[in-house]
RODOMAR-493702 format. One line per field, with one value per residue: residue in one letter; x, y, z of N, C-alpha, C in turn. Coordinates in pm, 1 decimal, padded with zeros to 6 digits, always signed. Layout:
% residues N
r c(a	...)
n_u c(X	...)
n_v c(Y	...)
n_w c(Z	...)
ca_u c(X	...)
ca_v c(Y	...)
ca_w c(Z	...)
c_u c(X	...)
c_v c(Y	...)
c_w c(Z	...)
This chain:
% residues 87
r c(m	c	i	a	a	p	a	h	v	v	e	i	d	r	e	n	g	l	l	s	a	d	f	g	g	v	r	q	t	a	k	l	n	l	l	p	d	v	e	v	g	d	y	v	l	i	h	a	g	y	a	i	e	k	l	s	e	e	a	a	k	e	s	l	e	a	w	d	e	l	l	e	v	l	d	e	e	d	k	e	w	e	e	s	h	s	n)
n_u c(+13151.6	+12941.8	+12784.0	+12607.8	+12409.1	+12268.4	+11916.6	+11637.6	+11327.6	+11031.2	+10775.1	+10529.9	+10384.9	+10204.7	+10014.7	+10102.2	+10354.1	+10575.8	+10821.4	+10905.2	+11198.8	+11431.7	+11728.3	+11918.7	+11765.5	+11697.6	+11459.1	+11378.7	+11217.1	+11152.7	+11130.1	+10957.7	+10981.6	+11191.8	+11210.8	+10967.2	+10886.8	+10954.9	+10920.0	+10782.5	+11022.1	+11231.1	+11568.2	+11714.7	+11906.4	+11931.0	+11932.0	+11950.3	+11679.1	+11550.7	+11478.8	+11723.0	+11837.4	+11776.0	+11868.8	+12000.6	+11928.7	+12157.9	+12366.7	+12300.7	+12336.5	+12613.9	+12710.7	+12608.0	+12748.8	+13006.7	+12971.9	+12922.7	+13174.3	+13333.9	+13220.6	+13284.8	+13566.5	+13590.8	+13472.4	+13659.4	+13883.9	+13789.7	+13770.4	+14039.4	+14148.0	+14014.9	+14113.9	+14385.3	+14377.1	+14270.1	+14416.9)
n_v c(+25299.9	+25098.2	+24785.0	+24558.1	+24273.0	+24023.1	+23977.0	+23763.3	+23811.9	+23754.3	+23827.9	+24069.3	+24381.1	+24578.1	+24773.9	+24910.4	+24968.0	+24801.1	+24538.4	+24205.4	+24041.6	+23769.4	+23705.0	+23467.3	+23319.8	+23517.3	+23763.3	+24073.8	+24387.7	+24613.2	+24924.6	+24981.9	+25197.1	+25272.4	+25060.0	+24971.4	+24760.5	+24512.7	+24164.3	+23881.0	+23637.9	+23757.0	+23885.5	+24127.8	+24419.0	+24564.2	+24866.7	+25087.3	+25053.6	+25052.8	+24887.5	+24882.2	+24795.2	+24568.7	+24236.1	+24000.8	+23649.7	+23498.7	+23682.6	+23729.9	+23473.9	+23436.3	+23641.4	+23561.8	+23322.3	+23425.3	+23569.9	+23354.0	+23226.2	+23430.6	+23450.7	+23197.6	+23215.0	+23422.5	+23298.8	+23095.4	+23251.0	+23369.4	+23141.5	+23062.5	+23287.4	+23276.9	+23032.6	+23095.1	+23281.3	+23164.4	+23064.3)
n_w c(+07395.8	+07201.7	+07183.5	+06989.7	+06976.4	+06761.6	+06768.2	+06782.4	+06647.5	+06815.7	+06874.2	+06782.5	+06843.4	+06688.7	+06731.5	+06957.4	+06873.7	+06928.7	+06969.0	+07065.1	+07139.3	+07123.3	+07291.9	+07291.5	+07483.4	+07658.7	+07683.7	+07526.1	+07503.9	+07241.3	+07061.6	+06752.2	+06578.9	+06398.1	+06225.7	+06069.3	+05903.4	+06005.1	+06076.2	+06256.6	+06328.9	+06196.2	+06225.0	+06432.5	+06528.4	+06844.6	+07016.1	+07284.0	+07343.3	+07097.6	+06792.0	+06562.0	+06326.5	+06063.8	+06008.0	+05771.3	+05767.5	+05733.6	+05798.2	+06064.7	+06172.7	+06135.0	+06299.8	+06548.9	+06583.2	+06610.2	+06848.3	+07022.9	+07017.0	+07127.8	+07386.1	+07486.0	+07500.0	+07688.4	+07911.2	+07958.0	+08022.1	+08257.7	+08422.0	+08433.3	+08561.4	+08809.2	+08906.1	+08931.3	+09132.8	+09354.1	+09557.9)
ca_u c(+13141.0	+12818.2	+12789.1	+12473.2	+12403.7	+12142.2	+11804.0	+11536.1	+11196.1	+10937.1	+10639.8	+10516.0	+10264.8	+10204.4	+09928.3	+10183.9	+10483.4	+10678.7	+10849.9	+10973.7	+11303.7	+11503.2	+11874.3	+11967.1	+11687.3	+11659.3	+11371.5	+11384.7	+11119.5	+11212.1	+11038.2	+10963.8	+10977.2	+11292.9	+11200.0	+10825.8	+10859.3	+11004.3	+10821.3	+10821.3	+11118.7	+11345.1	+11673.6	+11737.9	+11995.7	+11858.5	+12016.4	+11879.0	+11535.2	+11499.3	+11531.1	+11790.6	+11879.7	+11729.6	+11977.9	+11966.2	+11947.8	+12299.1	+12447.1	+12270.5	+12399.7	+12757.5	+12733.1	+12581.3	+12861.5	+13117.9	+12940.6	+12943.9	+13318.7	+13381.6	+13175.3	+13364.6	+13698.6	+13575.8	+13448.3	+13787.9	+13967.2	+13737.2	+13809.1	+14183.2	+14170.7	+13967.8	+14207.3	+14511.8	+14356.8	+14197.2	+14510.3)
ca_v c(+25202.4	+25020.6	+24655.6	+24503.5	+24134.1	+23994.9	+23924.7	+23698.8	+23868.2	+23647.3	+23882.0	+24208.5	+24452.0	+24695.8	+24876.3	+24988.9	+24993.4	+24727.9	+24399.1	+24127.7	+23967.1	+23673.4	+23706.2	+23342.9	+23283.2	+23638.0	+23847.2	+24219.1	+24463.1	+24727.6	+25002.9	+24955.0	+25322.5	+25280.2	+24943.3	+24933.9	+24643.6	+24391.8	+24058.5	+23772.7	+23550.4	+23836.7	+23917.8	+24271.9	+24471.6	+24652.6	+24958.8	+25191.5	+25031.5	+25059.2	+24798.7	+24981.2	+24739.9	+24434.8	+24155.7	+23878.7	+23532.1	+23460.9	+23777.4	+23705.7	+23346.9	+23461.5	+23723.5	+23479.6	+23230.7	+23504.3	+23595.5	+23229.1	+23208.4	+23530.5	+23413.6	+23081.9	+23265.7	+23497.0	+23201.5	+23031.2	+23348.8	+23380.5	+23020.3	+23070.7	+23390.9	+23226.3	+22929.7	+23157.6	+23366.1	+23091.1	+23022.9)
ca_w c(+07289.8	+07206.9	+07115.7	+06972.2	+06930.4	+06692.5	+06845.1	+06698.5	+06677.1	+06847.9	+06889.1	+06739.3	+06886.8	+06601.6	+06790.6	+07049.6	+06812.4	+07002.8	+06937.6	+07167.3	+07071.6	+07205.3	+07290.5	+07351.9	+07600.2	+07731.5	+07599.8	+07541.5	+07427.2	+07171.5	+06978.7	+06607.6	+06503.2	+06292.8	+06136.8	+06069.5	+05820.0	+06070.0	+06095.1	+06346.0	+06263.4	+06151.2	+06320.8	+06441.1	+06630.5	+06935.3	+07092.5	+07359.2	+07340.9	+06961.0	+06688.3	+06476.6	+06198.1	+06031.7	+05954.2	+05699.6	+05852.1	+05721.2	+05876.8	+06206.0	+06209.8	+06145.2	+06417.9	+06666.8	+06597.5	+06663.5	+06989.1	+07096.5	+07030.4	+07223.6	+07520.0	+07528.4	+07537.5	+07813.9	+08017.8	+07985.7	+08092.0	+08394.2	+08495.9	+08457.1	+08661.4	+08937.3	+08951.2	+08969.8	+09249.5	+09457.7	+09666.1)
c_u c(+13012.9	+12836.5	+12646.8	+12484.0	+12270.8	+12038.9	+11699.1	+11398.8	+11095.5	+10793.0	+10639.8	+10381.4	+10260.7	+10119.8	+10007.3	+10324.8	+10599.9	+10701.3	+10913.4	+11073.0	+11378.0	+11653.3	+11921.1	+11895.8	+11644.1	+11576.6	+11387.0	+11277.5	+11189.1	+11105.8	+11065.2	+10977.4	+11071.6	+11283.6	+11055.5	+10794.6	+10908.4	+10889.3	+10873.2	+10912.0	+11240.7	+11447.1	+11698.3	+11848.9	+11915.1	+11959.3	+11928.0	+11727.0	+11470.6	+11560.4	+11590.8	+11832.7	+11824.8	+11844.9	+11924.7	+11990.8	+12094.6	+12388.6	+12425.0	+12340.0	+12550.3	+12790.3	+12711.7	+12693.8	+12982.4	+13095.8	+12965.1	+13092.6	+13375.7	+13343.5	+13250.9	+13502.7	+13690.2	+13551.3	+13578.7	+13879.6	+13921.0	+13780.0	+13957.2	+14214.8	+14130.7	+14063.9	+14337.4	+14498.9	+14285.6	+14289.5	+14552.2)
c_v c(+25122.6	+24891.5	+24603.6	+24361.6	+24111.9	+23935.2	+23873.7	+23751.3	+23755.2	+23695.8	+24027.9	+24261.8	+24583.4	+24809.6	+24969.0	+25016.7	+24924.4	+24588.9	+24335.3	+24039.5	+23880.6	+23685.9	+23578.5	+23305.3	+23400.6	+23724.9	+23994.0	+24281.5	+24582.5	+24797.3	+24977.3	+25080.3	+25325.7	+25167.2	+24894.0	+24806.8	+24511.6	+24293.8	+23958.0	+23678.6	+23624.4	+23848.9	+24068.1	+24300.8	+24570.3	+24737.2	+25064.6	+25178.9	+25038.1	+24948.7	+24891.6	+24927.6	+24599.2	+24361.1	+24040.9	+23761.9	+23489.0	+23552.1	+23755.6	+23579.6	+23365.0	+23540.9	+23643.1	+23379.4	+23303.4	+23535.6	+23471.1	+23204.6	+23305.4	+23491.9	+23292.3	+23126.5	+23339.7	+23403.7	+23132.8	+23125.9	+23366.7	+23260.7	+23023.4	+23173.1	+23341.5	+23121.7	+22992.6	+23242.9	+23293.6	+23048.5	+23138.6)
c_w c(+07309.2	+07127.9	+07107.3	+06917.4	+06859.5	+06787.0	+06748.1	+06739.8	+06697.4	+06861.8	+06845.1	+06785.6	+06808.4	+06659.7	+06883.5	+06996.3	+06880.9	+06944.5	+07059.4	+07094.1	+07172.2	+07182.6	+07359.6	+07480.0	+07685.9	+07637.8	+07632.1	+07454.0	+07364.5	+07088.9	+06830.7	+06521.2	+06383.4	+06191.2	+06129.0	+05989.3	+05880.6	+06090.9	+06197.5	+06266.7	+06211.3	+06264.0	+06315.9	+06541.3	+06712.8	+07011.7	+07157.1	+07346.9	+07204.5	+06876.0	+06582.6	+06340.9	+06182.7	+05965.5	+05871.1	+05794.2	+05849.8	+05805.4	+06026.1	+06253.6	+06227.0	+06271.4	+06545.7	+06690.8	+06655.4	+06810.9	+07073.3	+07120.2	+07133.9	+07365.6	+07573.5	+07575.5	+07670.9	+07932.0	+08057.4	+08062.5	+08236.6	+08478.4	+08529.6	+08565.4	+08799.3	+08993.1	+08999.9	+09095.4	+09364.5	+09572.8	+09751.0)
């Protein structure tokens, strides 16, 4: 199973066919081959080193909010597990 989170495009190197995108403070480089019309400021999904889909700002925002909620739940579960296994 593959899961892709939206990434905000912060830099484009058209000469080398690459973009740099931000995943909540973590940068990743991806190839532009599949999305040659991407611009700085766009949101994309990245999989296996390729930008595979361009997202609207609204769709990216909704997805990012869902990711934030999921990560909060997982953090809570981790804390509960650690507390139950610390004795």
